[in-house]
N, C-alpha and C positions, 0 to 999 in steps of 0.2 A: 678643537681647542679644548684643553683640559679645564676642569672645574676651577682650580686655583688660578689659572691664567685668566679665565673669564672674569672671575671676581676681581682680580687685580686690575684688569683692563677697565672694568666698570667703575672701580674705585678711583682710578686715575682720571677717568672721564668726569666724575663728580668733583674731584679736587680742581681740575683744570677749569671747569665752569664756575666753581666757587671763586677761584682767583680772578677769573675774567669779570664776574659781576662786581667783585670788590674793587678791582682796578677801574672799572667803568664808573662806579660811584665816586671814587677818588678823583677821576678826571672831571666828572661833572661838578664835583664840589669845588675844585680849583678853577674851572672855567666859568661857572655860573654862581659860585658862592652860595649854593643851596645844597642841603643834605637830602639825599634820596634814600629814605629809610626802606623803601620797597626793595631797592637793589642790595642794600646791606642785609636785609632779612632774607632775601633770596640766596645771597652768598652764604650766609650762616646755615640756611636750610640745606643747601647742596652739600656743604661741608659735613654737617651732622649725618645726613643720609649716607654720605660716602663711607663713613666709618661704622655706622650702625647696621644699615641694610643696603649694601651696594647692589644687590640683585635688582633693585628697583630701577636702576639705570641701564639694564641690559638692552631693552629695545631702543631707548633714545641713543645709546652708544652705537648700536647696530645701524640705525638710521644715519647717524653722524658720519660713521666710517663709510657707508655707501655713498653719501653725499660727497665726501672727500675724494673717493675713487672716481666719481663722476666728474668732479671739477678737474681732477688731475688728468683724466683721459681727454678732456677738452683743451686744457691749457698747455699740456706738454707738446702736442704737435705744433701748436701756434708758436710757442716760444722757441722750439727747435728750428722751425722754419725761419723765424726772424734771425736767429743766430747764424743759420746757414747763409741767408741772403745778405747779411751785413758783414760777416767775417770771412767765411770760407769761399764763397763765390767770388768776391772781389780779389782775394789773394790768388785764386786760380787764374783769373783773367790777367792779373799783373804778371804772374809767372809765365803765362803764354805770350804776353806782349814782349817781355824781355827774354824770351826763349830760354828759360831756366829749366833744367831737368833735375829736380831735387832728388828723385828716386833713382836716378841714373838708369832710365829705362830705354834710352835711345839706342838703336841698333847701328853699330858701326861695322860696315862690311870689311874694313881693313883689319879689324882685330881678329886674331886667331882664336882667342878664348875670352870669355867674359868673367873669368875667375879673378877675383880681387885678392891679391896677396896682402896680408897684414904684416906689419913689422913685428918681429919677435920681441915681445915685451917680457921683461923679467918681473914677474909679479910675485909678491910675498903674500901668500894666503893666510899666514898667521897674523900679520899686521895689515889688515885691509884698510883700516881707516887712519 
């Protein structure tokens, strides 16, 4: 990673957390009608550091990105398995029950060729849309 990219990445990290702490203070203000000065101060501190000395966020940003990759490596297989067993697996079972061949892979011994002839279409490539 280049030096400018690392600085922009850490600057973005500080800005995102500044916005997060500010939104958290707004949420707590509206839900509990109490002002949390510590969250507002933390938000302002993150914002000031992001623009003045973003290198300070290099290691927290690195930890946060590693944590994100870890969470992604755990949740992605779980979510894809859920999608597979809820959507793809039942569709496959239904297609087998109704004897549908969507990909046209059945072998017919009476056919001389498996070549599918397409109708000759007159296509104007100048006006495609």
